[in-house]
C-alpha positions, 0 to 999 in steps of 0.5 A, spaced: 235 100 799 234 101 792 227 097 793 226 102 800 228 108 796 223 106 790 217 105 795 219 112 798 219 115 792 212 113 790 210 115 796 212 121 795 208 121 788 202 119 791 202 125 796 204 130 790 199 128 787 193 129 792 192 136 791 192 141 785 191 148 785 188 152 777 184 155 773 177 154 770 176 154 764 168 152 763 163 150 767 157 146 767 150 148 772 144 143 770 146 137 773 146 134 780 153 136 782 156 142 779 162 140 774 167 144 771 173 143 767 180 145 771 187 147 768 192 145 772 198 146 768 200 147 761 199 139 759 193 137 765 186 139 764 181 135 768 174 135 764 167 134 768 170 135 775 165 135 781 165 141 786 163 141 792 160 146 796 158 148 803 150 146 804 145 152 803 151 155 798 151 155 791 155 159 786 157 159 779 164 160 778 166 165 772 172 162 768 178 164 771 177 162 777 182 160 782 181 152 784 183 147 789 183 140 787 184 133 792 185 126 788 183 120 792 187 116 793 193 120 788 189 118 783 189 124 779 182 122 774 178 122 781 179 129 783 174 133 786 173 141 786 174 143 794 175 150 794 174 157 789 176 164 789 175 170 783 181 174 784 178 180 780 171 181 784 173 178 791 171 184 796 177 187 800 179 191 806 174 187 811 174 188 818 176 182 822 169 177 823 165 181 818 162 176 812 160 178 805 155 175 800 156 178 793 157 176 786 161 179 780 157 184 779 158 189 784 151 186 789 152 183 796 149 182 803 155 185 808 154 183 816 158 189 818 163 189 825 159 194 828 152 189 827 149 192 822 147 189 815 148 192 808 145 190 802 147 193 795 144 192 790 147 196 785 141 198 781 138 192 780 131 191 783 130 187 790 124 182 790 121 178 796 116 172 793 111 169 796 111 172 802 105 171 807 107 177 811 113 181 811 114 184 818 119 190 820 121 191 827 125 197 828 127 200 835 127 207 832 124 208 826 124 206 819 125 210 813 123 209 805 128 214 802 124 214 795 120 219 790 115 215 791 112 209 794 106 205 791 101 200 793 096 196 790 093 194 796 090 199 803 095 202 807 093 202 814 096 207 819 095 205 827 091 201 830 084 204 826 087 212 827 083 217 824 085 225 822 089 229 818 097 230 817 102 233 813 107 231 809 114 233 808 112 236 801 106 239 803 101 234 801 095 232 807 093 225 807 086 224 811 087 217 815 079 215 817 079 208 822 086 207 820 086 207 812 088 213 808 082 215 804 085 221 802 091 225 799 091 232 796 
């Protein structure tokens, strides 16, 4: 009977060793796989543990982030981080079904319950690089609520429209063949 209980104890220890939870202390994002140092307890620290993430999504969790690890065959020297969560920066009070991509610095993209998309830049610039064309299809209007709109090239209005119109500030804009020719 002792050999059976010994075998059960070995299986129990192997199952207990399959997963672990800890805190990230250091991260390295320079190689093909992100490597993390994870402290699992006062006596167990795992160095250069690879982190798996979903294709198309990447982040570098800050120190203090919670981590869940799996250890292949219960071998504590052969682990991989499968999930991370930073409690202090996690957005709260999402509606059921909403999704948010966020960072540690207050910027986010939120897909809202009512079908809206909110981009919060938190005072940072937003840049679109190397686009051949940027098209906005709006069913009602496009509103630019800003003190200035600046362009380095021509502005075309309508399909070759001509005429003048006044802005809310009283400026008069003259358009000739769809190109703004004068602002007074």
